[in-house]
N, C-alpha and C positions, 0 to 999 in steps of 0.2 A: 161895441157890438159883440155879442156873445156868440161863441162858436160851440156848437154841441158836438161833443166827442162821440164816436161810435161806441156802442156798448161792448164790453169785453166778451170774447167768445166763451161759451159755456165749457166748463172743464169736462173732458172725456176720460174714460178709464185709462186710455193709453197715455194721456198727458198729465194725469194726476201724479202729484209728487209721491215718490217712494217713501212709504211710512215705515219700512222695515229698518230697524236700527242697524247701524254699521257693524256693531259687535256681533250680530247674529251670523254674518257671513263667515264661512269656513276659511281659515287662512290657507294660502297656497302651500303646496307640498314642500316646496323648497325652503319655506320659512320655518318649517317645523324644526325644533332643536334636535341635533344628532348627538346621541350619547357619546361621551368621551371614552376612548379606548384606555383601559387600565394600563398604567406604565409597567414595563417589564422589570423584573427584579434585577438588582445589581449583583453580579456574580464575581466580584473581586476576590472574595475568599476562596471560592472554588478554583479560579484561575491560579491563585497563589499555591494552593495545595497540589493541584495536578502539575503545575510547573515544577514544584520541588520534587515530586515523584519522578518526573522525567530527568531532572538533574541527577537524582540518586541512581536511576537506571543507567544514565550515561557514565557516571563514575564507576559503576560495576563493570560496564563494558570496557572502560579504560583499564581496570584492574586485570582484565583478561589478556591484555597485551604482554605484560611480563610473564604471565603464566604460559602463554603460547610460546614465548621465547625459551622459557625453561623446559617446556615439553620438547622443543626442537633439540635442545642440548641433551636431554635425557634419552632421546631416541637413539643416540649413539651407543647406548648400553643395551638396547633391546635386541632380541634375536633377529628381527627383520632388517636391522641396519638403520643408519641415520636417515632422517627425513630429507627429501630433496629441498634445496633452497626455495624453489617455487612454492612448495607446500606451506612452509611456515611464513613466508613472505605474504602469500595470499591470505592466510588466517590473520596475521597481524594487521594487514591493511584493512581487512573487513571489520575487525574490532575497532580500529581507529576511526573508520568512517561512521560506524554506528554510534560510537561515543560522541563524536563531534556533532552528529545530527541531533542526538537526544539532548546534549548540553545546550545547543543553540536554541532548540525549540522550547526547552524548559526555561531558559532565561527570557526568551520572548514571551512566554506565557505569564511569567511573573510580572513582566512589564506591561502585560495586556496589549500586545501588539496584534494588529489585524493579520499580518502575514503568518505569525506563529499559530494563531487559531486555525487559519485555512490549511496550512501545511500539516498541522497535527491531525485534522480531520481526514485528509487523504492518506497520510501515512498510517494512521490507525486502522483504516479500512483494509489496506494491504497487509498490515500486521495481523489483523484478524483472519483474513481469508487464507493467507499462507500458513498462519498458525494452526488453523483448523485442519488443513491438508497435511501438515507435518505431524500433528498429533495423531490423526487417523493412520498415517503411514507407519509411524514408529510403534503405535499400539499393535498394528498387525504384524510387523516384521521383527520387533525386538525379542519376543519370546522365542521365535525360531532361531534367531541369531545367537542369543545367549545359550540356548540348549546346545547348539552346534559347537560353540566355543567351550562350553563346559565338558562336552563329550571329548573334544579334542584334547583338552587339558588333562582329563582323566586318563586317556590313552597314553599320553606322554609321560605322566607321573606314576602310572600304575597304582591308582588309588584303590582302597579296599572296597568291597561291595556295600558296606554300610554307609559310606560317605555320600552316595547320590541322593538319599532321602534328605539328609541335612542340607546339602548344597541346593537341592531343589526348593526347599522352604526358604532359604536365604535368597535364592534367585527370585522367588515370587514376591518377597518383600521389596527387593531392589526394583523390580519392574513396577510394582505399585507406586513406590515413591517417585520413580521417573515419570510415570504417566500423570500422577497428580501434579508434579512440578510443571510438566508441559501444559497441562490443561489450565493451570493457574496463570502462567506467564504468557502463554500463546493464545489463550481464548478469553479468560475472564478479564485480565487486565486490559487488553485492547477493546473489549466490549464496553468497559467502563469509560475509556477514553472516547470512543465513538459516541456513546450516549451523551456524555457531558458536553463535548465540544460541538456537537450538532444542534444543541439547544438554541432557540431563537434569542433567549435572554443573554446567553453567553456571547453570541455574535453582536448583539446590541451593546453589551457592556464594552466589548473591544472597540466598537465604533465610537462610543462616547469618549473612551479613554484615549483612543488613538484616532482623532478626527481626520488625519491626513490620508488621502487615498494611497494605497500601497499597490505594488505590482501584482499581488495575488487577487486584487479586485478587478483586474482587467479581463478575466476569463471565468466561465462558470466552474464551480468546484469539481464536477465530474471530469471536465476536460483538463483541468489542472492536475488531477490525479493521473491521467494518462500521460501527460507531459512529464510529470515527475518520474513515472515508471520508466519511460524511455530514457530520460536523463540518467537515472540510476543504472539502467541496463547498459548504457554507453560506457560508463565508468567501469562496470563489471567486465564488459568485453575487453576493454583495454587491459585490465588486471589479469584476466585469464590468458590473453594473448602474450603477455610478458612472462607469466609464471608457468603456465601449462598450455602451450600451443597445440591443442588437440581439437581440431575443427571437424565436425561431421558434415561431409559434403557429398550428398546424393549417392550413398552406398559405400563410401570409404572415409577413413579418417586422414585428414591432412595434418602433418606434423612439421616441425621445424619452421623455416622461414615462410613456407607456403601457408601453414596453419596460422602463424602469427599475422600474416598479411590479411588473411580472411577475417580474423577478429578485428583488425584495425578498420577494415572497410565496413564491417557490421557496426562497429562503434560509431563511425562517422554517420552512417545511415540513421542510427538511433538518435544521435544528437540533432540531426536535421529534423527528424520527426518530432522530437521534443519541442523544438522551436516553432515548427510549422503548426502543430496542434495548439500550442499556447496562443498563437496568433489567429486561431480559428480559420486556417487556410484549408479549403476543401481538398486541394491537391495533396496536402499532407495526410489527410484522413484516407484518401483513396490509396496512396502509396502504403500506408500502414496496413490497411485491410488486405491489399494484394500481397504484401511481403510476408504477413503472418502465415498464410497457408503454404507459401513456398518454403519457409523455415520448417514448418511442420512436416512437409513431405520429405525434405532433406534429412531430418532427424529420423523419421520412420524408416526410410530406405537404409540409412546407415546402421541403425540399431538392428535391423533384420539381416543385414548381409555382412557387415564388417566385424572383424575380431578385435574387441576392445582390449583384451590382454596384450595382443601383439602391438596395438597402438600405444599402450602404456609403456611397453618395453622400449619403444622408440623415443620416448620423452625422458628416459633416464631412470625408470623404476628398476630396483634391483630384483634379482630372482626371488629372494626371500619375501619381498613386498608383493611381488606378483603371485606367489603361492598363497600368501595370506589373503589377498583379494579374491583369488579363485576359490578358496575354501569358504568364503563368506556367502551364506545363502542370499543375503540381500543383493550382493553383487552378481551372483550367478543368475538370479531371476530378473535382473535389470529393473528392479523395483524403482530405484531412484531415477533411472532414465525414463521409464514410463510415467513416473510422477511429474517429470519435467514436461512431458507431452500433454498431460492433463492440465497443467498450469497454463501452457500455451493455448490450449483450446478454450479455457475459461477466459483468458485475456482477449482472444479473438472475439468471443461473444460480447465482451465488454466494449470492444471497439465498434462492433456493429450497433450496439445500443446507443453509442455516442453520435450516430448519424443525425439525430434531431438537432444537434448543435451546429451542424455544418450545412445550413440551408442559406437562402438568400439573406442579405443583411437586414431587410425589413422585417423578416419573421424570425430572425435568430434570437434565441433566448439570451438574456443578458446575465451578467454576473450579479452577485448580491448587490442590490441597489443601495446607494448612499442615502443617508437620512437627509431630509430637506434642510435641516439646520443642525450643524455639528455642535454638540454641546461640549 
């Protein structure tokens, strides 16, 4: 028995097979190829060259140590009397610290270490900022100081009237050489270091050559710079407290044990701030921002009211040394003291700018990220 099947339904436009070839459909956006980022250049040679330069600068600083000791010995023959032990101890310790820092960073740069690159960036920025301020300061006050010293020397020696023109020309040459020297080592050299070590390819070269995470990677570079500044300031406060305990305290100078104790307390505070800022603790940032204006107010009141000459006499300066200081226009005008105030104001502005790094952990900027795969 035959069964008749129903006829197939007629095809409709909706049910008609799609005749469009599959290749005509546009590929999804995610499937489109992404162009590869060109690899960053390897800067091994540059790291080696700049590292050697830092080593040479460190050796030059080390050579200043025996020269400072020789100057302390020769000061016994000067009319003003021998230098105080605290004066040459402070100078020698400063040169030792600078030499040790430059040699360490230079060797680390030659070895292409991450920590050496990070610390060189922050120290070069401070080197540049302080160098610009020092160059401007000395360019403004050195001519006045040298003219005053020249006039004083002529009065004491009874020089003839024809000598001032010759000595003035020699003084102009000496001033030009000094200013060019300062501009080169305090401005141009740190600019070169900042430009080179801030490059992305230099950072990437150090990451590839030193794939292990270092302690400098745990905090952003700007915060690391503030931490290093407070750490260095702590060591400086201890040095000054031991060698020259002369502490400006809200309108008067504290000397002796009281002044030394204040320097020790300030050194402990700076050490705490160095650690707290490195750990990105908001409490450390707040204490630093509050303490800076207090220091500024104390310095302003002391500079305006207290007698610095009398304070120096209490820490052991001889009468001849006090007369030499008092006759110096740079000392009489308190240029160095006001320069210290300007530096403190600039640093306070820097601390305020760092507020962006001391927010909630979810929105806190991170340090330089590590590469996905260490080469």
